[in-house]
Each structure stands twice: as structure tokens, then as C-alpha cells.
C-alpha positions in Angstrom: -133.9 2.2 -42.1 -133.0 5.1 -44.5 -133.3 7.7 -41.7 -131.2 5.7 -39.4 -128.3 5.4 -42.2 -128.7 9.2 -43.2 -128.4 10.0 -39.3 -125.4 8.0 -38.9 -123.7 9.4 -42.1 -124.3 12.9 -40.6 -123.0 12.0 -37.3 -119.9 10.6 -38.8 -119.2 13.5 -40.9 -119.7 15.8 -37.9 -117.3 13.7 -35.9 -114.8 13.9 -38.7 -115.2 17.6 -39.2 -114.6 18.0 -35.3 -111.6 15.9 -35.4 -110.1 17.8 -38.0 -111.0 21.2 -36.6 -109.2 20.1 -33.1 -105.9 21.9 -34.2 -107.9 25.0 -35.1 -109.8 24.8 -31.6 -106.7 24.0 -29.5 -104.8 27.2 -30.7 -101.3 27.4 -30.9 -98.7 25.3 -28.9 -95.0 25.8 -28.1 -92.6 23.5 -26.3 -89.0 24.5 -25.8 -86.6 21.1 -25.6 -83.4 22.6 -25.5 -81.6 23.9 -23.4 -83.1 22.8 -20.0 -84.6 25.7 -18.2 -81.9 27.0 -15.7 -78.8 25.6 -17.3 -75.5 27.3 -17.4 -73.0 27.3 -20.2 -69.7 28.7 -21.1 -70.0 28.8 -24.8 -70.7 32.2 -26.6 -73.4 30.7 -28.5 -76.7 28.6 -27.4 -79.1 26.6 -29.4 -82.7 27.2 -28.8 -84.9 24.4 -30.1 -88.3 22.8 -29.6 -91.6 22.4 -31.3 -94.5 24.8 -32.3 -97.7 23.7 -33.5 -100.5 25.4 -35.0 -98.8 28.7 -35.6 -98.6 31.3 -38.4 -95.7 33.3 -37.0 -92.9 32.5 -34.5 -90.4 34.7 -32.7 -87.6 34.0 -30.4 -86.7 37.0 -28.5 -88.7 39.4 -30.8 -86.8 38.0 -33.7 -88.6 36.0 -36.7 -88.1 32.5 -36.4 -88.9 29.5 -38.6 -90.1 25.9 -38.3 -89.7 22.9 -40.6 -92.5 20.9 -42.1 -92.8 19.1 -38.7 -93.1 22.4 -36.5 -89.3 22.0 -35.1 -87.5 25.1 -34.7 -83.9 25.7 -34.0 -82.0 29.1 -33.6 -78.4 29.9 -32.5 -78.3 32.8 -30.2 -75.5 34.8 -28.5 -76.3 35.7 -24.9 -74.5 38.1 -23.0 -72.7 37.0 -19.7 -75.0 36.5 -16.8 -78.8 35.4 -16.8 -80.6 35.5 -20.0 -84.4 34.7 -20.3 -85.1 33.5 -23.8 -88.9 34.0 -24.9 -90.5 32.1 -27.7 -93.8 33.4 -29.0 -96.3 31.9 -31.4 -99.3 33.6 -33.1 -101.9 31.5 -35.0 -103.8 32.8 -37.9 -106.7 34.0 -35.6 -104.4 36.3 -33.7 -104.1 33.8 -30.6 -101.0 34.1 -28.7 -98.8 31.7 -26.7 -95.3 32.3 -25.2 -92.8 29.9 -23.4 -89.6 30.9 -21.6 -86.5 29.3 -20.6 -83.4 30.9 -18.7 -79.9 30.3 -19.4 -76.9 31.6 -17.7 -73.8 32.2 -19.7 -70.5 32.0 -17.8 -67.8 34.3 -18.6 -64.5 32.8 -17.3 -61.6 35.2 -17.0 -58.1 33.8 -17.0 -55.3 35.4 -15.2 -51.8 35.0 -16.2 
């Protein structure tokens, strides 16, 4: 009976350890929530936002970006007129890298008088 109880305790501890280590095993994850890929805007500023999980370092177009305590990020960029591809990259503490991209077209309306 004691061996069965000891085995059960070891299995429970091992299972709990694997459950807690799942984020380390999964590696970094990035999801861009806004803007929608392929969208167009006439605004001179575009907000890039989403979530980043299991990361130590985050960049948006090679510029350092930051997350809140829940892993949410939000940065305002000023794309030039035309098509712009925004790249969000996250690196975890083991050097594993993940990248997600979104393309935005900035429209430049000219008025004639």
C-alpha cells in the first residue's frame, strides 16, 4: 500500500511539473490582433497591437516594444504612403525566436484646388 501511495505521489508531482513547464516547452508565441492583415488606412498613424506569450524580448520593425503584465502589446507607428509590412518578433530566454507580420497600406490622398 505504501509503494502504491508513493508511486501515486511521484506521478502527481511529475504531472504537475510538466504542466507548469508547458510554457517553457512551447516557446514564444505572438498574435497580432490589429490592424487586420491587408487593411488600408488614410491615417498617418497606425496602432499595432496583440499578445506575446513566453517572451523575454519583443521588437516591432526592429524597435524595442514592451508588453503589459498580461502579455499585451500596443505601439503606434507612422508608416510611409504605400504598402508597409510590420514585423513583430519575440525571443524567449532560451534564444528561440518567433515572428509574425501584418501588411498595411497607407493611403495618401492629394486634393486639388
